[in-house]
C-alpha positions as CSV (number, residue, x, y, z in Angstrom):
1,M,14.7,-6.2,-18.3
2,S,16.2,-8.7,-20.7
3,I,16.3,-12.4,-19.6
4,Q,20.0,-12.0,-20.1
5,L,20.1,-9.0,-17.1
6,I,18.1,-11.6,-15.0
7,Q,21.1,-14.3,-15.4
8,Q,23.5,-11.8,-14.7
9,A,21.8,-10.8,-11.4
10,I,21.8,-14.2,-10.7
11,C,25.3,-14.8,-11.1
12,Y,26.3,-11.8,-9.3
13,M,24.4,-13.1,-6.2
14,E,25.9,-16.4,-6.6
15,E,29.3,-15.2,-7.0
16,H,28.7,-12.9,-3.9
17,I,26.8,-14.6,-1.7
18,Y,29.5,-14.6,1.0
19,D,29.6,-11.1,0.7
20,D,27.2,-8.3,2.8
21,I,25.2,-7.5,-0.3
22,N,21.3,-7.0,-1.3
23,Y,18.9,-6.3,-4.1
24,T,20.5,-2.8,-4.5
25,D,24.0,-3.9,-4.6
26,V,22.6,-6.3,-7.5
27,A,20.8,-3.8,-9.2
28,K,23.8,-1.7,-9.2
29,S,25.7,-4.7,-11.0
30,I,23.6,-4.6,-14.2
31,H,23.0,-1.0,-14.2
32,M,19.4,-0.6,-12.9
33,S,17.9,1.6,-10.3
34,G,16.9,-0.4,-7.4
35,Y,13.2,-0.1,-7.9
36,N,12.9,-1.2,-11.3
37,F,15.3,-4.5,-10.4
38,H,13.2,-5.4,-7.5
39,R,10.0,-5.1,-9.1
40,T,11.3,-7.0,-12.4
41,F,13.1,-9.7,-10.5
42,S,10.2,-9.8,-7.8
43,F,7.7,-10.6,-11.3
44,I,9.8,-12.9,-12.8
45,A,11.3,-15.1,-10.2
46,G,8.3,-15.2,-7.9
47,M,10.4,-13.7,-4.9
48,T,12.5,-10.7,-3.8
49,A,16.3,-11.1,-4.8
50,N,16.9,-10.5,-0.4
51,E,14.8,-13.6,-0.3
52,Y,16.8,-15.4,-2.8
53,I,19.8,-14.2,-1.1
54,R,18.8,-15.3,2.2
55,N,17.4,-18.8,0.9
56,R,20.6,-19.5,-0.9
57,R,22.7,-18.9,2.1
58,L,21.1,-21.3,4.6
59,T,20.9,-23.8,2.1
60,L,24.8,-23.4,1.9
61,A,24.9,-22.7,5.7
62,A,23.1,-26.3,6.3
63,Q,25.0,-28.2,4.1
64,E,28.5,-26.8,5.7
65,L,26.9,-27.9,9.2
66,Q,26.3,-31.2,8.0
67,T,29.4,-32.0,6.0
68,T,32.3,-30.4,8.0
69,D,33.3,-29.6,11.7
70,I,32.4,-25.6,11.5
71,S,30.7,-24.1,14.7
72,V,27.4,-22.8,14.3
73,I,28.9,-19.5,15.7
74,D,31.0,-19.3,12.6
75,V,29.0,-20.4,9.9
76,A,26.5,-17.6,11.6
77,Y,29.0,-14.9,11.2
78,K,29.9,-16.5,8.1
79,Y,26.6,-16.1,6.2
80,G,26.1,-12.6,7.4
81,Y,24.1,-12.6,10.6
82,E,24.8,-10.5,13.1
83,S,24.8,-13.0,16.1
84,P,24.1,-17.1,16.4
85,E,20.9,-16.3,18.1
86,S,19.5,-14.1,14.6
87,F,20.8,-17.2,12.5
88,S,19.1,-19.8,14.5
89,K,15.9,-17.7,14.1
90,A,16.0,-17.8,10.4
91,F,17.8,-21.1,10.1
92,S,14.9,-22.6,11.8
93,R,11.9,-20.9,9.9
94,F,13.7,-21.8,6.9
95,H,14.5,-25.7,7.7
96,G,12.2,-26.4,10.4
97,S,15.1,-27.7,12.8
98,T,17.8,-25.9,14.5
99,P,21.1,-25.4,13.2
100,R,22.5,-27.9,16.0
101,Q,20.2,-30.2,14.9
102,A,21.1,-29.7,11.3
103,K,24.7,-31.4,12.4
104,Q,22.8,-34.5,13.0
105,K,22.9,-37.3,10.2
106,G,18.9,-38.0,9.6
107,T,18.0,-34.3,10.2
108,K,15.4,-33.2,7.6
109,L,17.0,-29.6,5.4
110,H,15.7,-27.4,2.7
111,L,17.6,-27.2,-0.6
112,F,17.0,-24.4,-2.1
113,N,19.3,-24.7,-5.7
114,P,20.4,-21.9,-7.9
115,L,18.3,-19.8,-10.3
116,A,18.7,-20.7,-13.7
117,I,17.0,-19.0,-16.8
118,K,15.5,-21.3,-19.2
119,I,14.2,-20.4,-22.4
120,T,10.6,-22.5,-23.0
121,L,8.0,-21.9,-25.9
122,E,5.3,-19.9,-24.6
123,G,2.9,-16.5,-25.4
124,G,1.5,-17.0,-29.0
125,S,-1.1,-14.8,-27.5
126,I,-2.1,-11.0,-28.4
127,M,-0.9,-8.2,-25.8
128,D,-2.3,-5.2,-27.1
129,Y,-0.9,-2.1,-25.8
130,R,0.1,1.5,-27.2
131,M,2.7,4.0,-26.6
132,E,1.6,7.9,-25.3
133,H,3.8,10.8,-24.3
134,K,2.3,13.4,-21.6
135,E,3.8,16.0,-20.7
136,S,4.1,17.2,-16.6
137,Q,0.2,16.6,-14.9
138,Q,-1.0,17.3,-11.9
139,F,-3.7,15.7,-10.0
140,L,-5.9,16.2,-6.8
141,A,-5.5,13.2,-4.6
142,L,-6.3,11.5,-1.0
143,V,-2.5,10.0,-0.3
144,R,-1.6,7.1,1.4
145,A,2.0,5.4,2.6
146,L,2.0,1.5,1.7
147,P,5.0,-0.5,2.5
148,N,7.4,-1.3,-0.3
149,E,6.9,-5.4,0.5
150,I,3.0,-5.2,-1.1
151,T,4.6,-5.0,-4.2
152,S,5.7,-8.6,-4.7
153,D,3.0,-9.7,-2.3
154,D,-0.3,-11.4,-4.8
155,N,-2.5,-11.5,-1.7
156,D,-1.7,-8.0,-0.3
157,H,-5.4,-6.2,-0.7
158,S,-4.1,-2.6,0.5
159,I,-4.6,-0.9,-2.1
160,P,-8.5,-2.2,-3.3
161,D,-9.1,-1.7,0.8
162,F,-7.7,2.1,0.0
163,W,-10.4,2.3,-2.8
164,T,-13.1,0.8,-0.7
165,E,-12.5,2.9,2.2
166,C,-12.8,6.2,0.1
167,Y,-16.0,5.2,-1.4
168,E,-17.3,4.2,2.0
169,K,-16.4,7.7,3.4
170,N,-17.8,9.3,0.7
171,L,-14.5,11.0,-0.4
172,I,-14.7,10.2,-4.3
173,E,-18.0,11.8,-5.3
174,P,-17.1,15.3,-4.1
175,M,-13.6,15.2,-5.6
176,Q,-15.6,14.2,-9.2
177,A,-17.9,16.7,-8.2
178,L,-15.3,19.1,-9.3
179,R,-15.1,18.1,-12.9
180,P,-17.6,18.4,-15.5
181,E,-20.1,15.5,-16.4
182,G,-18.0,13.1,-18.8
183,K,-14.6,13.7,-17.8
184,R,-14.4,12.5,-14.2
185,D,-12.6,9.9,-14.7
186,M,-10.5,8.5,-11.7
187,Y,-6.8,7.8,-11.6
188,G,-4.9,5.6,-9.5
189,L,-1.6,7.2,-8.7
190,C,1.7,5.1,-7.8
191,S,5.0,6.6,-6.7
192,P,8.2,4.7,-7.3
193,L,9.8,2.5,-5.0
194,K,13.0,4.3,-3.5
195,D,15.9,2.2,-2.3
196,S,16.4,4.7,0.6
197,E,12.6,4.7,1.5
198,T,10.6,2.0,3.2
199,H,7.5,2.9,1.8
200,F,5.9,4.5,-1.6
201,D,2.9,6.9,-1.9
202,Y,-0.4,5.6,-3.7
203,G,-3.0,7.9,-4.5
204,I,-6.4,8.2,-5.4
205,G,-8.0,11.1,-7.5
206,I,-8.8,13.4,-10.5
207,M,-6.9,15.3,-13.3
208,L,-6.4,18.9,-12.6
209,D,-6.6,20.9,-15.6
210,E,-8.9,24.3,-16.9
211,D,-12.2,21.7,-16.7
212,T,-11.3,21.3,-13.0
213,D,-13.5,23.7,-10.6
214,Q,-10.0,25.8,-9.3
215,K,-12.1,27.5,-6.6
216,E,-12.7,24.5,-4.3
217,L,-9.6,23.2,-4.5
218,E,-8.3,25.0,-1.4
219,R,-11.1,23.5,0.6
220,F,-10.0,20.1,-0.5
221,I,-6.4,20.5,0.0
222,K,-7.4,21.4,3.9
223,N,-9.4,18.3,4.2
224,G,-6.6,16.0,3.4
225,C,-5.9,16.0,-0.3
226,S,-2.5,17.0,-1.9
227,I,-1.3,17.9,-5.3
228,W,0.2,15.3,-7.2
229,K,2.6,16.4,-10.1
230,T,4.2,14.3,-12.5
231,E,7.3,14.9,-15.2
232,P,6.8,14.7,-18.4
233,A,7.4,10.8,-19.7
234,D,6.6,8.0,-22.4
235,Y,4.2,5.7,-21.1
236,A,3.2,1.9,-22.1
237,V,-0.4,2.0,-22.2
238,F,-2.3,-1.3,-21.1
239,K,-6.3,-2.1,-21.3
240,C,-7.0,-4.2,-18.3
241,F,-10.6,-6.2,-18.7
242,G,-11.9,-7.9,-15.8
243,S,-14.4,-7.5,-12.9
244,D,-11.7,-6.5,-10.3
245,S,-8.1,-5.8,-9.6
246,S,-7.1,-8.8,-10.2
247,C,-6.7,-8.5,-13.8
248,L,-4.3,-5.6,-13.2
249,G,-2.0,-8.1,-11.4
250,E,-2.2,-10.0,-14.3
251,T,-1.6,-7.0,-16.7
252,W,1.5,-6.0,-14.6
253,N,3.2,-10.1,-14.8
254,K,2.5,-10.1,-18.3
255,F,4.5,-6.6,-18.6
256,F,7.8,-7.6,-17.1
257,N,7.6,-11.4,-18.5
258,E,6.6,-10.8,-21.8
259,F,6.2,-6.9,-23.0
260,A,9.4,-5.7,-21.5
261,P,11.7,-8.7,-22.4
262,Q,10.5,-8.5,-26.1
263,T,10.4,-5.0,-26.6
264,G,13.3,-3.7,-25.2
265,Y,11.4,-1.2,-22.9
266,M,11.8,-1.2,-19.1
267,Q,9.8,0.9,-16.6
268,T,11.4,4.6,-15.1
269,D,11.3,6.0,-12.3
270,D,8.2,7.8,-12.4
271,T,4.6,7.6,-11.8
272,D,2.7,4.9,-12.9
273,F,-1.0,5.4,-13.1
274,E,-4.4,3.5,-13.5
275,I,-7.2,5.4,-15.1
276,Y,-11.0,4.0,-13.8
277,F,-13.3,6.0,-16.6
278,E,-16.7,7.8,-15.9
279,N,-17.7,5.9,-19.1
280,G,-15.4,3.1,-20.2
281,E,-16.1,0.2,-22.9
282,S,-17.5,-2.5,-21.8
283,G,-15.8,-5.1,-19.4
284,L,-12.8,-2.8,-18.9
285,F,-11.7,-2.5,-15.5
286,C,-9.0,0.3,-16.1
287,E,-6.1,1.5,-18.1
288,L,-2.8,1.1,-16.8
289,W,-0.2,3.8,-18.0
290,V,3.6,2.5,-17.2
291,P,6.3,5.4,-17.7
292,V,8.9,3.6,-20.1
293,K,11.9,3.9,-21.7
294,K,14.1,1.9,-23.9
295,N,16.8,-0.5,-22.5
């Protein structure tokens, strides 16, 4: 997503701040999927579009309560809340004071100004990548559904904890044993977020191809594994160097803040994945494969 599209999205939210909108409406206004817009906006702005809309509404509501004679119930409905009670709870969490207190002079309130995209001089560092095309692929994977919200929470450890759990339960090595030595790379598979779903799937698994022991697959499927299929796609591939998953998060940040705006590529609604090599180069944590197309 380009900087221009981000600014268009912000303008749309400001122009429709009193309307019943959420991030999916904003995504449609700039002709993007909800999934891609949600992730890109969150990485660039440091918050979701829904959070931006909520913070702006609560800021404007406080200003109206302090400067006009509008009632609490009227301002609650004006800013999209179903009841004065739900408005008061959200208002108090944001401002630290109630709507009725906001009507009194001297009450401390929070101000959340509109975002404005500014061009700053940054970068200047080399970000290595390569482009790859892959036809349809299949994987054997342990799959877990995770809440969409964790994709914009830098402090969430659900995915690393899932890996730890699988290792502690000795679920990884038996899968790897289905592959010949030297080809026992592990994959972290991530399904796209869907506007109609509250969760996405994350899978930990191995490649299924002619080198995989097909005779044992049925046993693994009966024990809880799934077959994960991907569609043909083009990928931007990045090497993540570091000792833990923080380098992966840093690479995602660079993808959205540097790679996508500069190259014109945007993420597609396909599986993205990490490859954890059996015999990787020194210091390499994983490779990140992001499905992309030209914007």
